[in-house]
C-alpha positions in Angstrom: 181.2 -64.3 57.6 183.8 -65.3 55.0 182.3 -68.0 52.9 184.3 -68.1 49.7 186.5 -71.0 50.9 183.7 -73.0 52.3 181.8 -72.8 49.0 184.6 -74.8 47.3 183.0 -77.9 48.7 179.4 -77.0 48.0 179.5 -78.2 44.4 178.9 -81.8 43.2 182.1 -81.6 41.1 184.2 -80.2 43.9 187.4 -81.2 42.1 186.8 -78.8 39.3 186.4 -75.9 41.7 189.4 -77.1 43.7 191.6 -77.1 40.6 190.4 -73.7 39.6 191.0 -72.6 43.2 194.7 -73.8 42.9 195.2 -72.5 39.4 193.7 -69.1 39.6 194.2 -68.2 43.3 197.5 -70.0 43.7 196.4 -71.9 46.8 198.2 -75.2 47.2 197.7 -76.4 50.7 200.8 -78.7 50.7 198.6 -81.7 51.5 201.4 -84.3 51.3 202.7 -85.8 54.6 205.4 -83.4 55.7 207.7 -83.5 58.6 207.0 -81.5 61.8 210.0 -79.2 61.5 209.6 -75.5 62.3 208.2 -73.4 59.4 210.0 -70.2 58.3 207.3 -68.2 60.2 208.2 -69.8 63.5 205.1 -72.1 63.6 205.6 -75.1 65.7 205.5 -78.6 64.3 202.5 -79.9 66.2 199.7 -81.8 64.7 196.6 -79.6 64.2 194.4 -82.6 63.1 194.6 -86.3 62.3 192.5 -87.8 59.6 192.7 -91.5 59.9 196.5 -92.0 59.7 197.2 -88.7 57.9 198.4 -85.7 59.9 197.7 -82.1 59.2 200.5 -80.1 60.8 200.3 -76.7 62.3 202.7 -75.5 59.6 200.4 -76.8 56.9 197.4 -75.0 58.4 199.5 -71.8 58.9 200.7 -71.8 55.3 197.2 -72.4 54.0 196.0 -69.4 56.1 198.8 -67.1 54.9 197.9 -67.9 51.2 194.2 -67.6 51.7 194.6 -64.3 53.5 196.9 -62.8 50.8 194.3 -63.7 48.2 191.4 -62.1 50.1 193.5 -59.1 51.0 194.0 -58.4 47.3 190.3 -57.5 47.0 190.2 -56.0 50.5 193.5 -54.2 51.1 192.3 -52.9 54.6 191.7 -56.4 55.9 194.1 -57.6 58.7 194.9 -61.1 59.6 193.2 -60.7 62.9 190.0 -59.6 61.3 190.2 -62.4 58.8 190.5 -64.9 61.6 187.7 -63.3 63.6 185.4 -63.4 60.6 185.8 -67.2 60.3 188.8 -67.4 58.0 190.7 -69.9 60.2 187.7 -72.1 60.7 186.9 -72.1 57.0 190.4 -72.9 55.8 190.8 -75.6 58.5 187.5 -77.2 57.5 188.4 -77.2 53.8 191.9 -78.6 54.5 190.4 -81.4 56.6 187.8 -82.2 53.8 190.5 -82.4 51.1 192.7 -84.7 53.2 189.7 -86.8 54.0 188.7 -87.3 50.4 192.2 -88.3 49.4 192.6 -90.6 52.4 189.3 -92.3 51.8 190.1 -92.8 48.1 193.4 -94.4 49.0 191.8 -96.6 51.6 189.4 -98.0 49.1 192.0 -98.6 46.3 191.3 -95.7 44.1 194.1 -94.5 41.9 195.0 -91.3 40.0 197.8 -91.8 37.5 200.5 -89.3 36.6 199.0 -89.0 33.1 195.7 -87.9 34.7 197.5 -85.3 36.8 199.5 -84.1 33.7 196.3 -83.7 31.7 194.7 -81.5 34.3 197.8 -79.4 34.6 198.0 -79.0 30.8 194.4 -77.7 30.8 195.0 -74.9 33.3 194.9 -71.6 31.4 197.5 -70.0 33.6 200.1 -72.5 32.5 199.7 -71.9 28.7 202.0 -69.9 26.5 201.2 -67.4 23.8 200.5 -70.2 21.4 197.8 -71.6 23.6 199.8 -74.8 24.4 201.1 -75.8 27.8 204.3 -74.0 28.7 206.6 -75.6 31.2 208.2 -72.2 31.8 204.8 -70.6 32.5 204.0 -73.5 34.9 207.2 -73.1 36.8 206.9 -69.3 37.0 203.4 -69.6 38.4 204.5 -72.0 41.0 207.4 -69.8 42.0 205.2 -66.8 42.3 202.9 -68.6 44.7 205.7 -70.3 46.7 204.4 -73.7 45.8 206.6 -76.7 44.7 205.7 -78.8 41.8 205.4 -81.8 44.1 202.9 -79.9 46.4 200.9 -78.8 43.4 200.7 -82.2 41.9 199.6 -83.7 45.2 196.8 -81.1 45.4 195.7 -81.9 41.8 195.8 -85.6 42.6 193.5 -85.1 45.6 191.2 -82.9 43.5 190.8 -85.8 41.0 190.0 -88.1 43.9 187.3 -85.5 44.9 185.9 -85.5 41.4 185.7 -89.3 41.2 184.0 -89.6 44.5 181.6 -86.7 44.4 180.6 -86.9 40.7 178.3 -89.8 41.7 177.1 -88.5 45.0 174.4 -86.4 43.5 173.7 -88.3 40.3 170.1 -88.5 39.5 168.9 -86.1 42.1 165.8 -84.2 40.9 163.3 -82.1 42.8 159.7 -83.2 42.3 157.3 -80.6 40.9 155.2 -80.6 44.2 158.4 -79.8 46.0 159.2 -76.9 43.7 155.8 -75.3 43.8 155.9 -73.7 47.2 159.4 -72.4 46.6 158.4 -71.0 43.2 155.3 -69.4 44.7 157.5 -67.8 47.3 159.3 -66.0 44.6 156.1 -64.4 43.5 155.2 -63.2 47.0 154.5 -59.5 47.3 154.9 -57.4 50.4 153.7 -53.9 51.2 154.8 -51.8 54.2 155.8 -48.4 55.5 159.1 -46.7 56.2 160.1 -44.0 58.6 163.5 -42.7 59.6 165.0 -41.2 62.7 168.1 -39.2 61.6 171.1 -39.1 63.8 172.0 -35.5 62.9 169.2 -34.3 65.2 171.0 -35.8 68.2 174.6 -34.7 67.7 176.2 -33.8 71.1 177.1 -30.2 71.5 180.0 -31.1 73.9 183.3 -32.7 73.1 184.1 -36.1 74.7 186.4 -36.3 77.6 189.8 -37.8 77.1 188.7 -41.0 78.9 185.5 -41.3 76.7 187.5 -40.7 73.5 190.2 -43.2 74.5 187.5 -45.8 75.3 185.7 -45.1 72.0 188.9 -45.4 70.0 189.9 -48.6 71.6 186.5 -50.2 71.0 186.5 -49.0 67.3 190.1 -49.5 66.3 189.0 -51.4 63.1 187.0 -48.4 62.0 190.2 -46.2 62.0 192.5 -48.8 60.4 194.5 -47.5 57.5 195.0 -50.2 54.8 198.4 -51.7 54.2 200.9 -49.5 52.5 204.1 -50.4 50.7 207.2 -48.4 49.8 208.5 -49.7 46.5 212.0 -49.7 45.2 212.4 -50.1 41.4 214.7 -49.6 38.5 213.5 -49.2 34.9 215.4 -50.1 31.8 214.7 -51.0 28.3 215.9 -51.3 24.7 216.5 -47.5 24.6 218.9 -47.8 27.5 220.9 -50.5 25.6 221.2 -48.4 22.4 224.2 -46.4 23.7 226.0 -49.6 24.6 225.6 -51.2 21.1 228.1 -50.3 18.4 227.5 -50.9 14.7 230.6 -50.7 12.4 230.7 -49.3 8.9 231.5 -52.7 7.6 228.3 -54.1 9.1 226.3 -51.3 7.6 227.8 -52.0 4.1 227.1 -55.7 4.5 223.5 -55.0 5.4 223.2 -52.8 2.3 224.6 -55.6 0.1 222.4 -58.2 1.6 219.3 -56.1 1.0 220.3 -54.6 -2.3 216.8 -55.1 -3.8 215.4 -52.7 -1.2 217.7 -49.9 -2.4 217.8 -50.6 -6.2 215.9 -48.5 -8.7 212.3 -49.4 -8.8 208.9 -48.3 -9.9 205.7 -47.7 -7.8 202.2 -48.1 -9.3 198.7 -47.5 -8.1 196.7 -50.4 -9.5 192.9 -51.0 -9.7 191.9 -54.6 -9.8 188.9 -56.9 -10.2 189.0 -60.4 -8.8 186.8 -63.1 -10.3 186.7 -66.9 -9.6 187.4 -68.3 -13.1 189.7 -67.5 -16.0 186.7 -67.3 -18.4 185.1 -64.6 -16.2 188.4 -62.7 -16.1 188.8 -62.8 -19.9 185.3 -61.4 -20.3 186.0 -58.6 -17.9 189.3 -57.8 -19.8 187.5 -57.8 -23.2 184.8 -55.3 -21.9 187.5 -53.1 -20.4 189.5 -53.1 -23.7 186.4 -51.7 -25.4 186.4 -48.7 -23.1 184.1 -49.8 -20.2 185.3 -48.8 -16.7 186.2 -51.5 -14.3 183.8 -50.1 -11.7 180.9 -50.4 -14.2 181.9 -53.9 -15.2 182.3 -54.9 -11.5 178.9 -53.5 -10.6 177.3 -55.6 -13.4 178.8 -58.9 -12.3 178.4 -58.2 -8.5 182.0 -57.8 -7.4 184.0 -54.8 -6.2 187.0 -52.9 -7.5 189.9 -52.7 -5.1 193.0 -50.5 -5.2 196.6 -51.2 -4.3 198.2 -47.8 -3.9 201.9 -47.0 -4.5 203.1 -50.6 -4.5 206.3 -51.9 -6.0 206.5 -54.9 -8.2 207.8 -57.0 -5.3 205.2 -55.7 -2.9 202.3 -56.2 -5.3 203.5 -59.8 -5.9 203.4 -60.5 -2.2 199.8 -59.4 -2.1 198.7 -61.3 -5.3 201.2 -63.5 -7.1 204.3 -63.2 -9.3 202.1 -63.7 -12.4 199.7 -60.9 -11.5 202.5 -58.5 -10.6 204.3 -59.3 -13.9 201.1 -58.6 -15.9 200.2 -55.4 -14.0 203.8 -53.9 -14.3 204.2 -55.1 -17.8 201.2 -53.2 -19.1 201.3 -49.5 -20.0 199.9 -46.9 -17.6 196.2 -46.6 -18.1 195.8 -49.9 -19.9 194.3 -53.2 -18.7 196.7 -56.0 -18.1 196.1 -59.6 -19.3 194.2 -61.7 -16.8 196.5 -63.6 -14.4 195.9 -66.0 -11.5 196.6 -64.9 -7.9 196.0 -66.0 -4.4 192.3 -65.0 -4.3 191.3 -65.9 -7.8 191.8 -64.4 -11.3 192.9 -60.8 -11.4 192.1 -58.2 -14.1 194.4 -55.2 -13.2 194.9 -51.7 -14.6 197.8 -49.5 -13.7 196.2 -46.1 -12.9 199.5 -44.3 -12.3 203.1 -44.8 -11.7 206.4 -43.2 -10.7 210.1 -44.2 -11.0 212.2 -44.4 -7.9 215.9 -43.8 -8.3 218.4 -46.2 -6.7 219.6 -45.3 -3.2 223.3 -45.2 -2.8 224.9 -46.5 0.5 225.8 -43.0 1.6 222.2 -41.9 1.4 220.8 -44.8 3.5 223.7 -45.6 5.9 222.1 -43.6 8.7 218.8 -45.4 8.5 220.6 -48.8 8.3 222.7 -47.9 11.3 219.5 -47.1 13.3 217.9 -50.4 12.2 220.9 -52.4 13.2 221.3 -50.6 16.4 217.7 -51.3 17.3 218.1 -54.9 16.4 221.2 -55.3 18.5 219.7 -53.4 21.4 216.7 -55.8 21.3 219.0 -58.8 21.2 220.9 -57.3 24.2 217.7 -56.7 26.2 216.6 -60.3 25.5 219.9 -61.7 26.7 220.0 -59.3 29.6 216.5 -60.1 31.0 217.4 -63.8 31.0 220.6 -63.1 32.9 218.8 -60.8 35.4 216.2 -63.5 36.1 219.0 -66.0 36.7 220.8 -63.6 39.0 217.7 -62.7 41.0 217.1 -66.5 41.5 220.6 -66.6 42.8 220.0 -63.8 45.3 221.2 -60.7 43.6 219.9 -57.4 45.0 217.9 -54.8 43.2 220.9 -52.4 43.5 223.3 -54.8 41.9 220.9 -55.4 39.0 220.4 -51.6 38.6 224.2 -51.1 38.4 224.4 -53.8 35.7 221.8 -52.1 33.5 222.9 -48.6 34.3 219.5 -47.6 35.8 218.7 -45.4 38.7 217.0 -47.0 41.8 214.0 -45.0 42.9 211.8 -45.5 46.0 208.2 -44.5 46.3 206.6 -43.3 49.5 204.4 -45.8 51.2 201.5 -46.4 48.8 198.1 -48.0 49.1 197.4 -50.9 46.8 195.1 -48.7 44.6 197.7 -45.9 44.6 198.0 -42.7 46.6 200.0 -42.1 49.7 198.8 -40.5 53.0 202.4 -39.4 53.7 202.9 -37.8 50.3 199.5 -36.7 48.9 201.1 -35.1 45.9 203.0 -38.2 44.8 201.7 -39.8 41.6 203.3 -42.9 40.1 203.1 -42.4 36.3 200.4 -44.4 34.6 202.9 -46.4 32.5 204.6 -47.6 35.8 201.3 -48.9 37.3 202.5 -52.5 36.8 205.3 -51.8 39.3 202.7 -51.1 42.1 200.6 -54.1 41.0 203.6 -56.4 41.2 204.8 -55.0 44.5 201.4 -55.8 46.2 201.5 -59.4 44.8 204.9 -60.1 46.2 205.7 -61.5 49.6 206.6 -58.7 52.0 210.1 -60.2 52.5 210.3 -61.7 49.0 213.1 -61.3 46.5 213.0 -58.6 43.8 211.2 -59.5 40.6 211.6 -58.6 37.0 208.5 -57.4 35.2 207.7 -56.0 31.8 206.1 -52.6 31.4 203.5 -52.7 28.6 204.5 -53.7 25.1 207.3 -51.3 24.3 210.2 -53.4 25.6 210.6 -51.6 28.9 211.3 -53.6 32.1 211.5 -53.0 35.8 213.2 -54.7 38.6 210.8 -54.3 41.6 211.4 -54.8 45.3 209.8 -54.0 48.6 211.5 -51.2 50.6 209.1 -51.2 53.5 205.7 -52.6 54.5 203.4 -50.6 56.8 200.8 -53.1 58.0 197.2 -52.2 58.1 196.6 -50.7 61.5 194.9 -47.7 63.1 197.2 -44.7 63.6 197.8 -43.3 67.1 194.8 -41.5 68.6 196.8 -38.3 68.9 197.3 -38.2 65.2 193.6 -38.6 64.4 192.0 -36.9 67.4 189.8 -34.6 65.4 188.6 -37.6 63.2 188.0 -39.6 66.4 186.0 -36.8 68.0 183.8 -36.5 64.9 183.3 -40.3 64.9 182.4 -40.3 68.6 179.8 -37.6 68.1 178.2 -39.6 65.2 178.2 -42.7 67.4 176.5 -40.9 70.3 174.0 -39.4 67.9 173.3 -42.8 66.5 172.7 -44.2 70.0 170.2 -41.5 70.7 168.5 -42.0 67.3 168.2 -45.7 68.0 166.7 -45.2 71.4 164.0 -43.0 69.9 163.5 -45.4 67.0 163.0 -48.2 69.5 160.3 -46.2 71.2 158.6 -45.6 67.9 158.8 -49.4 67.0 157.3 -50.3 70.4 154.5 -47.9 69.9 153.7 -49.4 66.5 153.8 -52.9 67.9 151.1 -51.7 70.4 148.6 -51.1 67.5 149.6 -47.5 66.7 150.2 -46.5 63.1 153.8 -45.7 62.2 152.9 -42.0 61.5 151.1 -41.7 64.8 154.1 -43.3 66.6 156.5 -40.8 65.0 154.3 -37.9 66.0 153.7 -39.2 69.6 157.4 -39.6 70.2 158.2 -36.3 68.8 160.5 -37.7 66.1 162.5 -35.1 64.1 161.0 -36.4 60.8 157.3 -37.5 60.9 156.9 -38.4 57.2 156.1 -42.0 56.3 156.9 -43.5 52.9 155.1 -46.5 51.4 157.4 -49.3 50.2 156.5 -52.5 48.3 158.0 -55.2 46.1 158.2 -58.9 45.2 160.8 -61.5 45.9 161.3 -61.8 42.2 162.3 -58.1 42.1 164.8 -58.7 44.9 166.3 -61.6 43.0 166.5 -59.7 39.7 168.0 -56.6 41.2 170.6 -58.1 43.6 172.9 -55.4 44.9 170.6 -52.6 44.0 167.7 -53.2 46.4 167.3 -50.7 49.2 168.1 -52.3 52.6 164.7 -51.4 54.1 162.9 -53.3 51.2 165.2 -56.3 51.8 164.3 -56.3 55.4 160.6 -56.2 54.6 161.0 -59.8 53.2 162.4 -61.2 56.5 159.6 -59.9 58.7 156.4 -61.3 60.0 153.2 -59.6 58.8 152.2 -56.8 61.2 155.7 -56.6 62.7 158.0 -53.6 63.0 161.8 -53.7 62.9 164.7 -51.2 63.1 167.5 -51.0 60.5 170.6 -48.8 60.9 171.2 -46.4 58.1 174.7 -46.3 56.6 177.5 -44.5 58.3 175.6 -43.8 61.5 173.2 -41.6 59.7 170.2 -42.8 61.8 167.7 -45.7 62.0 165.0 -46.8 59.6 161.7 -48.0 61.2 160.2 -50.6 58.9 156.7 -51.9 59.2 155.2 -54.8 57.2 151.5 -54.1 56.6 150.5 -56.7 54.1 151.7 -60.0 52.6 150.2 -61.1 49.3 150.8 -64.6 48.2 150.6 -65.8 44.5 150.6 -69.4 43.2 153.2 -70.4 40.6 151.2 -73.5 39.5 150.6 -72.1 36.1 154.0 -70.6 35.6 155.9 -73.4 33.9 159.2 -71.6 33.2 159.4 -70.6 36.9 158.6 -74.0 38.1 161.2 -75.6 35.8 163.9 -73.1 36.9 163.1 -73.6 40.6 163.1 -77.4 40.2 166.6 -77.2 38.6 167.9 -75.0 41.4 166.5 -77.3 44.1 168.0 -80.3 42.3 171.4 -78.6 42.4 171.0 -77.9 46.1 170.0 -81.5 46.8 173.1 -82.7 44.9 175.2 -80.4 47.0 173.6 -81.7 50.2 174.3 -85.3 49.1 178.0 -84.3 48.4 178.3 -82.6 51.7 176.8 -85.6 53.5 179.1 -88.0 51.6 182.2 -86.1 52.8 180.8 -86.0 56.4 180.4 -89.8 56.2 184.0 -90.1 55.0 185.2 -88.1 58.0 183.2 -90.4 60.3 184.6 -93.5 58.6 188.2 -92.4 58.8 187.9 -90.6 62.2 189.0 -87.0 62.5 190.7 -85.8 65.7 191.4 -82.0 66.1 194.1 -80.8 68.4 192.4 -77.8 70.0 195.5 -76.7 71.8 197.5 -76.4 68.5 194.5 -74.6 66.9 194.2 -72.1 69.8 197.9 -71.5 69.7 197.8 -70.7 66.0 194.7 -68.6 66.4 196.5 -66.6 69.1 199.5 -66.0 67.0 197.5 -64.9 63.9 195.4 -62.5 65.9 198.4 -61.1 67.7 197.3 -62.4 71.1 200.1 -64.9 71.4 203.2 -64.5 73.4 
């Protein structure tokens, strides 16, 4: 069952979760009262539910489903809308939508208010809306809204309702604390130990020798279409350009080169480079003491060791460069002293410097003719970067005005390329040898975040000033291929399924024998099971909690069984059936385990708070009155699952 949406309302501070839900996932349910006009997807304008005097339209519910499905599909590319609905997606989204409208309507009914300043403050705190400097960026805000097809008005309404939610629910569970005598049985349950036995009936012993008939195979394929479903694939069109592609279009004249040379004459004038050792101390008196000892022949490293500081070295620095590291006074002293001698102490950015020029070399002046090529390259790169910056802004404006990818490619002089239909994680069943270069991976990522019929988008590729305009050439929806195309695969799956059925039948006989007071090993032998070995299994609930996701399924099952009972558990991928028997249940008291009691009490308190919050929302619904239009809901369900007309 899909539960991630429902959990949004299990927290006491549901608004915080709701705001994160909007900001991170991009779900804005468009909760304001909208008209009943037809949506772009062709959804009717009927009312799906009425909360007090507030309508939830079929279009609103459909939009909410589309957005929720896209988010879930990012983590599960093979998921179809039909499967999402069947797993409870529509029910969860609808319930959440009703609850959010309920909270807002209840707050308004009782005179609660959320000011624009409060909404602005929440928006400014959303990380997704901040620029590189960490401050709120209006541009980032608008970009995020456009990417998620949400208007600012809709988003602000959603934040406003979220703030109502926080105000109302923040007090619902205030002061709830589970008593120690309530926590004890739950804490003791965590220490519970269980011991049992495990047997397995493998499917491989029952694989049919014959092939299925055409009728059997067709029926099996039809009943197991989801198992053959190929995840959604997208063929992507893209055009790549960058600063390098602008270089050939940028011209730098000789006069511009000469002007740059004149403006930066100091960089090309004759100069001297020195390698300088230095000791930095906090006071002038300490610096003078170091200089006096150095003048008598002591090495700077020995002096530094005596006073607990280190000697650092600035290698091959010019006077200007050294001044930028220290200060003009320090550079003047270090370059004014003879090579090998200690300069007079001078004050720098980090303290007082005692410097010694270890070596030096003179650098001749560089005439214009010698550096004109380098200057031209520098100016060309700068102009190309300026051109790219200007061009990307123009491209975004043109895309917003409806320009096509081909038109943009002609503008930048780039080639439009089209990939074969790719999975979200890469790879193509139609072109197994195709590999999108690693540096172009952002193109695939962007394509799977776009609407299938959305406009092309401009993205940046890494940090090397390369860009791509990305569009969708074709979307192949997640669906099972025709049976004829995967007949061999379907036959194999049918044989595995038939073998699993036979394995389960034998495993059921073994289970029934054990439940009649026979040991598991005796039951396996008596029923002529392919494998007659029995394995002891044991563990505590605490181990299950600590090793979530890594606990073998048979051990997990052991903790949902009655003592002395035997249950069956299918092995992964139709490999057979486990026969699990619980021999012994050992209970331990947690009365002396204070840390465990405290942690359990805290968790129970949170659960109580969530229950109070859920009860409060239920009371709001009852107070306002909620009427669902089942005909509209059924119509939308049919359309989403492909069963509608």
